[in-house]
N, C-alpha and C positions, 0 to 999 in steps of 0.2 A: 383239709381239715381246718376249721376256724379256730381262733384262739380260745373261744369259749368251750368248744368241744375238746380241745387239747387240755385245757384246764380241768374239765370234768373227768376226762380219762385219767390224767395224772392223779387226781384226788381219789378216784375209785381204786386205782392200783395201790396207792399209798395206804388207803384204808384197809384193803385186803391184807397187805403185808403187816400193817400195824396190828390188826386183830389176830392174825396168825401168830405173830411173835408174842403178843400179850398172853394169848391162851396157852400156847405151848410152854411158856416160861413158868406158868403156874403148876405144870405137871411135873412129877418126879422124872428123873432122867430115863428110867426104865419104861415109862409110859409115853414119852415123847416120840413123835414120828421119826422115822429114820432120816428124812430129809431136813429135819430141824438141826441146826448146828449144836453140837454138844459142848464145844469149848466156848469160853467167854468171848474170845476174839471174834469168832464167827457170829455169835449173838450180837455183839457190838456192831459188826459190819451190817447185819440184817437190819438192826434198828437205825443205823446211820442211813441206810438205803431208803427206808420209808420216810425218814425225816427230810432228806434231800428232795425226794419226789414230792412230798407234801408241800414243802416251801416253794418248789417250782410251780406247782399247781395253784397254790393260794396266791402267789405273787401274780400270776397271770390273771386270776380272777379280780384281784384288786386293781391291776392295771386297766382292765376293761371297765370296771366301775366299783365305787366304794360299796354300793348296795349289793352287787353281785359277790364281792369279797366277803361281806358279812354273812350273807346267806350261805355261801359255800362253806365258811368256817362252822356255822351252826349245823349244817347238814353233816359235815365231816365228823364233828364231835358228838352230835346228838343222835342222828338217824342212822348213819352208816354202821356203827357197832351193832345196833339191833338188827340190821339187815344181814350183816356178815356172820355174826357169831353162831347162829344156828347152822349155817352151811359149813363153817369151819369145824364146829364140833363133830359133825358127821364126817368131814374130811379126815380128821385126826383119829377116827375110830370109835366115836361114841354114837349112840342111837339118835342123839339130838342134844340140844342145849340143856334140857332138863337133866338128862343122863350125865352130862359133863359137870353140871353144878352139883348134882347129887354125889358124884365121885369126889369132887373137891371137898364137900362138906363132911364126908365120911372120913377123910384124911385128917381132919382137925378136931 
């Protein structure tokens, strides 16, 4: 595996964990999936995990080239959430992202 491939893989994994944690945290505890940590300590560890994986992946990208690092950061923060959130909404029990958003809007 090349360093560029490893960097991309790490960023993809971090993005998935990041989106999962973000979306689950917005739900009330009774609606959160069973595999999402219910205690603050577990949530903190999950968030620490994605941050560490993200920094490892983005560091590799910047080591390879400044341009690659900038592109990787933009893709991570702009494109990946749009790619992951519909899948994660279905994974956590909604019909899709629209259903998830509608549920959150009804609560407020």
